[in-house]
C-alpha positions as CSV (number, residue, x, y, z in Angstrom):
1,M,-91.2,-62.9,-77.1
2,G,-94.6,-62.0,-78.4
3,S,-96.7,-58.9,-78.0
4,K,-100.1,-58.0,-79.2
5,S,-100.8,-54.5,-80.4
6,V,-103.7,-52.9,-78.6
7,L,-104.3,-50.6,-81.4
8,G,-107.7,-51.4,-83.0
9,M,-111.1,-50.0,-83.7
10,K,-113.9,-49.2,-81.3
11,K,-117.7,-48.7,-81.6
12,D,-119.8,-47.1,-78.8
13,R,-123.5,-47.0,-79.1
14,G,-123.4,-46.9,-82.9
15,E,-120.8,-44.1,-83.0
16,T,-117.3,-44.4,-84.4
17,R,-114.4,-43.5,-82.2
18,P,-110.8,-43.8,-83.3
19,A,-108.6,-46.0,-81.2
20,P,-106.0,-44.1,-79.1
21,R,-103.2,-43.1,-81.4
22,A,-99.7,-44.0,-80.2
23,P,-97.3,-41.1,-80.1
24,Y,-94.7,-43.3,-81.8
25,A,-94.5,-46.5,-83.9
26,V,-96.8,-48.9,-82.2
27,L,-94.6,-52.0,-82.4
28,M,-91.5,-50.1,-81.5
29,I,-93.1,-48.9,-78.2
30,A,-94.3,-52.5,-77.6
31,F,-90.8,-53.8,-78.2
32,I,-89.2,-51.2,-75.9
33,L,-91.6,-51.9,-73.1
34,L,-91.3,-55.6,-73.4
35,C,-87.7,-56.0,-74.2
36,M,-85.8,-53.1,-72.8
37,A,-84.8,-53.0,-69.1
38,P,-82.4,-50.9,-67.1
39,L,-79.1,-52.6,-68.1
40,S,-78.0,-54.2,-64.9
41,G,-79.3,-51.3,-62.9
42,G,-78.9,-48.4,-65.3
43,V,-80.9,-45.3,-64.4
44,G,-83.4,-46.3,-67.0
45,A,-83.9,-47.2,-70.6
46,A,-83.6,-44.1,-72.7
47,E,-86.6,-45.1,-74.8
48,E,-88.8,-45.2,-71.7
49,K,-87.8,-41.7,-70.7
50,A,-87.1,-43.0,-67.2
51,D,-85.8,-40.9,-64.4
52,P,-83.2,-42.0,-61.8
53,S,-85.9,-43.0,-59.3
54,S,-87.2,-45.7,-61.6
55,T,-84.1,-47.9,-61.2
56,A,-84.6,-51.2,-59.5
57,T,-81.1,-52.7,-59.2
58,P,-78.1,-50.8,-57.9
59,E,-75.1,-51.6,-60.0
60,T,-72.0,-49.5,-60.7
61,G,-71.3,-47.9,-64.0
62,G,-73.9,-50.0,-65.8
63,E,-71.6,-53.0,-65.8
64,S,-73.0,-56.5,-65.3
65,R,-71.9,-58.4,-62.2
66,G,-73.1,-61.4,-60.2
67,K,-74.1,-64.9,-61.1
68,V,-74.4,-65.6,-64.8
69,V,-77.8,-67.1,-65.8
70,A,-77.4,-67.1,-69.6
71,R,-74.9,-66.4,-72.4
72,V,-75.8,-65.1,-75.8
73,N,-73.1,-65.6,-78.3
74,G,-70.7,-65.4,-75.3
75,A,-72.3,-62.2,-73.8
76,E,-73.4,-62.8,-70.2
77,I,-76.8,-62.1,-68.6
78,T,-76.6,-61.9,-64.8
79,E,-78.9,-62.8,-62.0
80,A,-79.1,-59.1,-61.1
81,A,-80.3,-58.1,-64.5
82,L,-82.8,-61.0,-64.5
83,S,-84.2,-60.0,-61.1
84,A,-84.7,-56.4,-62.2
85,R,-86.4,-57.5,-65.3
86,M,-88.6,-60.0,-63.4
87,G,-90.1,-57.3,-61.3
88,R,-91.2,-55.4,-64.3
89,V,-92.7,-58.5,-66.0
90,H,-94.6,-59.3,-62.8
91,A,-96.0,-55.8,-62.8
92,G,-96.9,-55.9,-66.5
93,M,-98.7,-59.3,-66.2
94,G,-100.4,-58.3,-63.0
95,Q,-99.1,-61.4,-61.4
96,G,-98.7,-62.3,-57.7
97,E,-95.9,-64.0,-56.0
98,G,-97.0,-67.6,-56.3
99,H,-94.5,-70.2,-57.5
100,D,-96.1,-70.7,-60.9
101,E,-96.4,-66.9,-61.5
102,T,-92.8,-66.4,-60.4
103,E,-91.5,-69.1,-62.7
104,A,-93.5,-67.8,-65.6
105,A,-92.2,-64.2,-65.0
106,R,-88.6,-65.6,-64.7
107,R,-88.8,-67.3,-68.1
108,E,-90.4,-64.3,-69.7
109,A,-87.9,-61.9,-68.3
110,L,-85.0,-64.1,-69.4
111,N,-86.5,-64.4,-72.9
112,R,-86.7,-60.6,-73.1
113,L,-83.2,-60.1,-71.9
114,I,-81.9,-62.6,-74.5
115,L,-83.8,-60.8,-77.3
116,Q,-82.4,-57.5,-76.0
117,E,-78.9,-58.8,-76.2
118,L,-79.4,-60.3,-79.7
119,A,-80.8,-56.9,-80.9
120,Y,-77.8,-55.1,-79.4
121,Q,-75.4,-57.5,-81.1
122,R,-77.3,-57.0,-84.4
123,A,-77.0,-53.2,-84.0
124,K,-73.2,-53.5,-83.5
125,A,-72.8,-55.8,-86.5
126,A,-74.8,-53.3,-88.6
127,G,-72.5,-50.5,-87.6
128,V,-75.1,-48.4,-85.7
129,K,-73.4,-45.4,-84.0
130,I,-74.9,-43.0,-81.5
131,E,-73.8,-39.4,-81.8
132,P,-72.7,-37.6,-78.6
133,K,-75.4,-35.1,-79.0
134,E,-78.1,-37.8,-78.9
135,L,-76.6,-39.1,-75.6
136,D,-76.3,-35.6,-74.2
137,D,-80.0,-35.0,-75.0
138,A,-81.0,-38.2,-73.3
139,I,-79.0,-37.3,-70.2
140,A,-80.6,-33.8,-70.2
141,E,-84.0,-35.3,-70.3
142,I,-83.3,-37.7,-67.5
143,K,-82.0,-34.7,-65.4
144,T,-85.2,-32.8,-66.1
145,K,-87.4,-35.7,-65.1
146,A,-85.2,-36.3,-62.0
147,G,-86.0,-32.7,-60.9
148,G,-82.7,-31.0,-61.7
149,E,-78.9,-31.6,-61.5
150,E,-78.8,-32.0,-57.8
151,K,-81.4,-34.7,-57.6
152,Y,-80.0,-36.4,-60.6
153,L,-76.6,-36.7,-59.0
154,E,-78.2,-37.9,-55.7
155,S,-79.9,-40.6,-57.6
156,L,-76.7,-41.7,-59.3
157,E,-74.9,-41.8,-56.0
158,K,-77.7,-43.7,-54.3
159,R,-77.4,-46.4,-57.0
160,H,-73.6,-46.4,-56.9
161,M,-73.5,-45.3,-60.5
162,T,-71.4,-42.9,-62.5
163,E,-72.6,-40.8,-65.4
164,E,-70.1,-42.7,-67.6
165,G,-71.8,-45.9,-66.8
166,L,-75.2,-44.4,-67.4
167,R,-74.1,-43.1,-70.8
168,K,-73.0,-46.6,-71.7
169,D,-76.4,-48.0,-70.8
170,L,-78.1,-45.3,-72.7
171,E,-75.9,-45.8,-75.8
172,R,-76.7,-49.5,-75.8
173,N,-80.5,-48.9,-75.5
174,L,-80.4,-46.2,-78.3
175,M,-78.5,-48.6,-80.5
176,I,-81.3,-51.2,-80.1
177,K,-83.9,-48.5,-80.7
178,H,-82.2,-47.5,-84.0
179,I,-81.8,-51.0,-85.3
180,F,-85.4,-51.7,-84.5
181,E,-86.5,-48.6,-86.4
182,K,-84.3,-49.5,-89.3
183,E,-85.2,-53.2,-89.7
184,V,-88.7,-53.4,-88.3
185,S,-90.8,-50.3,-88.1
186,S,-89.5,-48.5,-91.1
187,G,-89.7,-51.6,-93.3
188,V,-93.4,-51.9,-93.2
189,S,-95.6,-50.2,-95.8
190,I,-99.3,-50.4,-96.4
191,S,-100.7,-49.8,-99.9
192,E,-103.8,-47.8,-100.7
193,E,-105.4,-51.0,-102.2
194,E,-104.9,-52.8,-98.9
195,V,-106.6,-50.0,-97.0
196,K,-109.5,-50.0,-99.4
197,T,-109.9,-53.8,-99.2
198,E,-110.0,-53.7,-95.5
199,Y,-112.5,-50.8,-95.6
200,E,-114.9,-52.9,-97.6
201,K,-114.7,-55.6,-94.9
202,V,-115.3,-53.3,-91.9
203,K,-117.3,-50.3,-93.1
204,G,-120.5,-51.9,-91.7
205,E,-119.0,-51.7,-88.2
206,F,-118.9,-48.0,-88.4
207,S,-122.4,-47.3,-89.8
208,R,-125.3,-46.4,-87.6
209,P,-128.8,-47.3,-88.8
210,E,-131.7,-44.9,-88.9
211,K,-133.5,-44.9,-85.5
212,M,-137.2,-44.0,-85.2
213,I,-139.0,-44.5,-81.9
214,V,-142.7,-43.7,-81.6
215,D,-145.6,-44.2,-79.3
216,D,-148.2,-46.0,-81.4
217,V,-151.8,-45.8,-80.5
218,V,-153.7,-48.7,-82.1
219,L,-157.5,-48.4,-82.3
220,F,-159.7,-51.5,-82.3
221,L,-162.2,-50.1,-84.8
222,D,-164.0,-51.5,-87.8
223,L,-162.3,-50.0,-90.8
224,D,-165.6,-50.1,-92.8
225,D,-167.7,-48.3,-90.1
226,K,-168.3,-44.7,-90.9
227,N,-168.2,-43.8,-87.2
228,S,-164.7,-45.2,-86.7
229,T,-163.0,-42.2,-88.1
230,A,-164.9,-39.9,-85.8
231,V,-164.0,-42.0,-82.8
232,A,-160.3,-42.0,-83.8
233,E,-160.4,-38.2,-84.3
234,E,-162.0,-37.8,-80.8
235,L,-159.1,-39.8,-79.3
236,L,-156.6,-37.7,-81.1
237,R,-158.3,-34.6,-79.6
238,K,-158.0,-36.0,-76.1
239,I,-154.3,-36.8,-76.6
240,G,-153.7,-33.3,-78.0
241,N,-155.3,-31.7,-75.0
242,D,-153.1,-33.6,-72.6
243,P,-150.4,-31.1,-71.3
244,E,-147.7,-33.6,-72.3
245,K,-149.5,-34.8,-75.4
246,N,-148.8,-38.3,-74.0
247,P,-151.1,-41.1,-75.1
248,W,-150.0,-43.1,-72.1
249,N,-151.9,-40.5,-69.9
250,I,-155.3,-41.2,-71.5
251,P,-157.4,-43.6,-69.5
252,P,-158.0,-46.9,-71.4
253,D,-161.6,-47.5,-72.5
254,G,-161.1,-50.8,-74.4
255,T,-161.1,-49.1,-77.8
256,F,-157.3,-48.6,-78.1
257,A,-153.9,-49.7,-76.8
258,V,-150.6,-47.9,-76.7
259,R,-147.2,-49.4,-77.4
260,E,-143.7,-48.1,-78.0
261,L,-142.5,-49.1,-81.5
262,D,-139.2,-49.0,-83.2
263,L,-140.3,-48.3,-86.7
264,R,-138.7,-49.9,-89.7
265,K,-139.1,-48.5,-93.2
266,N,-139.5,-52.0,-94.8
267,K,-141.9,-53.3,-92.1
268,Q,-144.4,-50.5,-91.2
269,E,-144.3,-48.4,-94.4
270,D,-147.5,-46.4,-93.7
271,L,-146.5,-45.5,-90.2
272,Y,-142.9,-44.9,-91.2
273,R,-143.9,-42.3,-93.9
274,A,-146.2,-40.5,-91.4
275,A,-143.5,-40.5,-88.8
276,R,-140.9,-38.9,-91.2
277,E,-143.2,-35.9,-91.4
278,L,-143.1,-35.3,-87.7
279,A,-140.8,-33.5,-85.4
280,E,-139.8,-35.1,-82.1
281,G,-142.7,-34.8,-79.6
282,Q,-145.3,-34.1,-82.4
283,L,-148.5,-36.1,-82.9
284,S,-149.6,-37.4,-86.2
285,P,-153.1,-37.2,-87.7
286,V,-155.2,-40.3,-87.6
287,I,-153.5,-42.9,-89.9
288,K,-155.6,-45.5,-91.6
289,T,-153.6,-48.6,-92.5
290,S,-154.7,-51.9,-94.1
291,D,-155.5,-53.4,-90.7
292,S,-156.4,-50.6,-88.2
293,F,-156.4,-46.9,-87.3
294,H,-153.3,-45.4,-85.7
295,I,-152.1,-42.3,-84.0
296,I,-148.4,-41.9,-83.5
297,K,-146.2,-39.6,-81.5
298,L,-142.5,-39.3,-82.6
299,K,-140.3,-39.8,-79.5
300,K,-136.9,-39.9,-81.0
301,Y,-135.3,-39.8,-84.4
302,S,-131.7,-40.2,-85.5
303,P,-130.7,-40.5,-89.1
304,E,-128.6,-43.2,-90.7
305,V,-124.9,-42.5,-90.5
306,K,-122.3,-44.1,-92.8
307,A,-118.6,-43.7,-92.2
308,D,-117.1,-43.0,-95.6
309,F,-113.6,-44.1,-96.6
310,A,-112.0,-40.7,-95.8
311,Q,-113.4,-40.7,-92.3
312,I,-111.8,-44.0,-91.2
313,R,-108.9,-44.4,-93.6
314,G,-106.3,-43.4,-91.1
315,L,-107.8,-45.7,-88.5
316,I,-107.7,-48.7,-90.9
317,E,-104.2,-47.9,-92.0
318,R,-102.9,-47.8,-88.4
319,K,-104.6,-51.2,-87.7
320,L,-103.0,-52.8,-90.8
321,R,-99.6,-51.3,-90.1
322,A,-99.7,-52.6,-86.5
323,A,-100.5,-56.1,-87.7
324,A,-97.8,-55.9,-90.4
325,Q,-95.3,-54.7,-87.8
326,Q,-96.3,-57.5,-85.5
327,K,-95.6,-60.0,-88.2
328,R,-92.3,-58.3,-89.1
329,M,-91.3,-58.3,-85.4
330,A,-91.8,-62.1,-85.2
331,E,-89.8,-62.6,-88.3
332,W,-87.0,-60.3,-87.1
333,E,-86.8,-62.1,-83.7
334,A,-86.6,-65.5,-85.5
335,G,-83.8,-64.1,-87.6
336,L,-81.9,-62.9,-84.6
337,R,-82.2,-66.3,-82.9
338,K,-81.2,-68.2,-86.0
339,N,-77.6,-69.5,-85.7
340,A,-77.2,-67.7,-82.4
341,K,-75.5,-69.6,-79.5
342,I,-77.8,-69.2,-76.5
343,E,-76.8,-71.0,-73.3
344,I,-79.4,-71.0,-70.5
345,L,-77.6,-71.5,-67.1
346,D,-80.6,-70.2,-65.1
347,P,-81.3,-72.7,-62.2
348,G,-84.9,-71.9,-62.6
349,E,-84.8,-73.8,-65.9
350,A,-84.5,-77.5,-66.2
351,G,-80.8,-77.8,-66.5
352,E,-78.5,-76.1,-69.1
353,K,-80.0,-75.5,-72.5
354,K,-78.5,-74.4,-75.7
355,E,-79.9,-73.1,-78.9
């Protein structure tokens, strides 16, 4: 089973926006969504806060029954549980009902059920116990989401379930949740040095360069001609008299051209210095550069923005933690599978397989 964290960093038009923050440990949620299923038709996995209407497979008392498709250290996985899990895999993958898609969903669903069973067995071996109050709280939440006691009981009856069976399913799921928290999510730590190292790598992604857009009027005049300055000043007066002070509104006479220019400090130093003295919408005086006369109008200015360490520290730490938890998750799964006896009896597979 593999999952990829969606937690990351995002830029939008030069601005930094933190990635959506998960309400719980990122990898634990991913593990719950990918591995946990209603146990042979339980009302719903406790971790998913499911209500009775979310059940896909009607079983009684949460007990497995039907054709066995796999055994995990002797524990059976049934066709009913696999079918229920397949529906959720199909939905998660956005797949259709083609043969290849169905076979892929079947393999993925069986893999998740095997991992779920291995995790449950690990929890039992580690002595994980669920207190009655935690189960009571889970049942109470399910009742609330079902719409009250009456609807909750109607849903149990519709699925031929008892509350005792539901409690067994919830207890199992909560045990898996706790062993995951203990051995995966809580075992990951990110040092300050790691966060700072990553910051140095990505800080450029969160910086916005200075932006200065101007309308640049370039005059085709002899720099050494004494009359050129007067001609340039007259053009400035015409632009200034325009109601919009828009150089594009001045009829061309062959002595000038207008262009929109994204000024750069290290490329057009004279124009840049003049533009920094202007407010948006303001015209400059006549500017004499080494090659021509100019008149500029500042259209838009936005200063440089640099995201400092304090601003994006939390975002970087969450990214690193998600990656570390992903790695730890893969190691944990490999450890669960090591020395486990897994028998695949599913006819959708190519004969019986054993690990």
